[in-house]
C-alpha positions as a printed Julia matrix, in Angstrom:
216×3 Matrix{Float64}:
  -0.4     2.51  -10.75
   0.51    4.55   -7.47
   2.39    2.68   -4.89
   3.69    4.96   -1.9
   6.63    3.43    0.43
   9.71    3.88    1.98
  12.25    1.91    0.17
  12.88   -0.92    2.51
  12.82   -4.47    2.12
   9.45   -5.37    3.9
   7.7    -3.22    1.2
   8.22   -5.88   -1.37
   9.2    -3.43   -4.06
  11.34   -5.59   -6.17
   8.55   -8.36   -6.26
   6.0    -5.33   -7.35
   8.33   -4.08   -9.98
   8.92   -8.0   -11.27
   4.61   -8.0   -11.23
   4.61   -4.98  -13.21
   6.52   -5.98  -16.0
   5.05   -9.45  -16.06
   1.67   -7.41  -16.44
   2.79   -5.32  -19.25
   4.26   -7.8   -21.71
   1.1   -10.24  -20.84
  -0.24  -11.29  -24.41
  -3.84  -10.37  -23.12
  -3.23   -6.73  -22.6
  -5.61   -4.63  -24.21
  -4.13   -1.66  -24.04
  -0.87    0.66  -23.66
   0.12   -0.34  -19.95
  -0.19    2.35  -17.38
   2.58    3.66  -15.61
   3.95    2.6   -12.32
   4.89    5.36   -9.82
   7.03    4.77   -7.08
   6.53    7.35   -4.71
   9.05    7.52   -1.83
  12.82    7.0    -1.17
  15.3     4.72    1.0
  17.91    2.34    1.2
  16.83    0.08   -1.79
  16.56    2.73   -4.37
  19.71    2.02   -6.25
  18.94   -1.53   -6.49
  15.35   -1.03   -7.31
  16.2     1.18  -10.48
  18.67   -1.51  -11.18
  16.07   -4.28  -11.11
  13.44   -2.26  -13.4
  16.17   -1.54  -15.63
  17.08   -5.38  -15.97
  13.28   -5.78  -16.65
  13.39   -3.63  -19.58
  11.24   -0.76  -18.03
  12.02    2.76  -18.91
  13.01    5.02  -16.21
  11.57    8.54  -15.67
  12.26   10.94  -13.11
   9.93   13.0   -11.24
   6.25   12.79  -11.62
   4.18   11.72  -14.9
   3.05   15.6   -15.08
   6.61   16.48  -15.03
   7.46   14.6   -18.01
   6.42   13.76  -21.33
   4.75   10.09  -21.71
   7.26    7.66  -22.3
   6.53    4.82  -24.71
   5.97    1.54  -23.2
   5.97    0.28  -19.83
   7.31    2.64  -17.35
   8.56    3.52  -13.91
   8.33    6.78  -12.44
  10.17    7.9    -9.7
   9.26   11.4    -8.06
  11.31   10.54   -4.89
  10.12   11.89   -1.45
   7.43   14.31   -1.34
   6.01   16.67    1.23
   2.41   16.15    2.35
   0.99   18.93    0.59
   2.02   17.34   -2.69
   0.58   13.76   -2.09
  -3.09   14.59   -3.48
  -2.02   15.56   -7.02
  -0.57   12.15   -7.06
  -3.52   10.35   -6.02
  -5.55   12.26   -8.23
  -3.24   10.95  -11.13
  -3.47    7.41  -10.0
  -5.93    4.86  -11.6
  -5.43    2.64   -8.88
  -3.37    1.97   -5.72
  -1.07   -1.02   -5.06
   0.49   -1.86   -1.61
   2.52   -4.92   -1.62
   4.25   -5.28    1.59
   5.37   -8.83    3.06
   4.17   -7.45    6.64
   2.78   -4.31    7.78
   0.93   -3.66   11.09
  -1.66   -1.21    9.2
  -0.93    0.45    6.49
  -1.86    4.03    6.21
  -1.27    4.85    2.95
  -4.11    2.56    1.94
  -6.61    4.76    4.12
  -4.94    7.77    2.15
  -5.61    6.21   -1.33
  -9.31    5.26   -0.38
 -10.18    8.31    0.77
  -8.71    9.69   -2.64
 -11.26    7.5    -4.25
  -8.76    4.98   -5.59
  -9.41    1.02   -6.36
  -6.86   -0.7    -4.11
  -4.65   -3.86   -4.46
  -3.33   -4.7    -1.29
  -1.42   -7.5     0.52
  -3.22   -9.83    2.81
  -0.27   -9.34    4.75
  -1.4    -6.09    5.71
  -3.29   -5.41    9.03
  -5.86   -3.03    7.2
  -6.48   -5.71    4.34
  -9.26   -7.67    6.05
 -11.06   -4.78    7.43
 -10.93   -2.18    4.58
 -10.66   -4.06    1.24
 -13.81   -5.68    0.18
 -12.92   -8.22   -2.59
 -14.54   -7.36   -5.79
 -16.21   -3.98   -4.18
 -13.51   -1.69   -3.6
 -10.37   -4.13   -4.81
  -8.59   -7.04   -4.21
  -5.92   -8.57   -1.91
  -3.28  -11.15   -2.85
  -0.39  -13.21   -1.13
   2.47  -11.02   -1.66
   4.97  -13.63   -2.23
   2.82  -14.57   -5.64
   4.21  -12.27   -8.26
   1.92  -13.95  -11.0
  -1.45  -13.16   -8.3
  -0.45   -9.74   -8.35
   0.48   -9.31  -12.03
  -3.04  -10.78  -12.52
  -4.71   -8.09  -10.53
  -2.89   -5.18  -12.19
  -4.3    -6.58  -15.69
  -7.73   -6.61  -13.88
  -7.6    -3.02  -12.81
  -6.19   -1.63  -16.09
  -9.15   -3.28  -17.94
 -11.8    -2.13  -15.99
 -14.25    0.41  -17.67
 -14.04    3.92  -16.2
 -17.48    3.24  -14.96
 -16.54    0.34  -12.93
 -13.34    1.84  -11.99
 -15.2     4.66  -10.72
 -17.53    2.42   -8.75
 -15.14    0.75   -6.88
 -13.43    4.2    -6.18
 -16.94    5.5    -4.65
 -16.84    2.06   -2.55
 -13.59    2.93   -1.42
 -14.65    6.31    0.0
 -17.93    5.01    1.7
 -15.71    2.36    3.4
 -13.14    4.35    4.94
 -15.63    7.07    5.95
 -16.29    4.69    8.9
 -12.34    4.72    9.62
 -12.11    8.36   10.77
 -10.8    10.06   13.94
 -14.28    9.22   15.74
 -13.88    5.49   15.27
 -10.26    6.01   16.82
 -11.37    8.15   19.5
 -14.08    5.69   20.65
 -11.81    2.79   20.55
  -9.28    4.05   22.62
 -11.5     5.21   25.06
 -13.41    1.97   25.21
  -9.75    0.02   25.65
  -8.83    2.72   28.74
 -12.21    2.3    30.3
 -11.53   -1.66   29.89
  -8.14   -1.04   31.56
  -9.52    0.75   34.26
 -12.25   -2.09   34.9
  -9.67   -4.86   35.26
  -7.37   -3.29   37.02
  -3.39   -3.35   37.32
  -2.36   -7.15   36.97
  -0.64   -8.16   40.62
   2.58   -9.46   39.99
   3.12  -13.34   40.64
   5.85  -14.82   42.71
   8.37  -15.35   39.77
   7.94  -11.37   38.84
   8.39  -10.04   42.58
  11.34  -12.44   42.65
  12.82  -11.02   39.78
  12.16   -7.29   40.61
  13.81   -7.99   44.11
  17.03   -9.27   42.56
  17.09   -6.0    39.94
  16.71   -3.67   42.57
  19.79   -5.04   44.39
  21.93   -4.76   41.27
């Protein structure tokens, strides 16, 4: 599992770690648990590492291909990586997880989908309604529901390779409609609408406020 974030409170990473530990300890697990890769850095790094250790997770420095595989559930900490290094992380992942409690959009989900990954995305992310088709290229979840997230981690990890590949291809097809052309046409439409409507005339209260501020 790959997650790429700044280590700040709204990214909900303590709950992701707890859900991962819960998934890894599930008696229904039918295979050795995938590792979790937390790509990024930030103010919560030390507390996140302490939390992972308290959960009994093995902590591994660097990327999975830079260290020998650890036995049992483990978390890799590659730190912040430059953009040219990111494709390798996506290529090694089986699924992408984004657990934020609030997110205006979530561009890392676009990146993961363009890389052909199934996605597990918080329903508080702005991109979720448009980009995540339930059961087609991934699933959404309540970011405060640790059990639900653990269940989705288990669900993705136990897919067979063909089904996971099918979901990854669905991600590519969905995100293909969200390229620069779509952004440009939306921006143009917004600009044309603004020109059509014209500037809003200030009301009496607004004009009085401006007059008061201008005399200060």
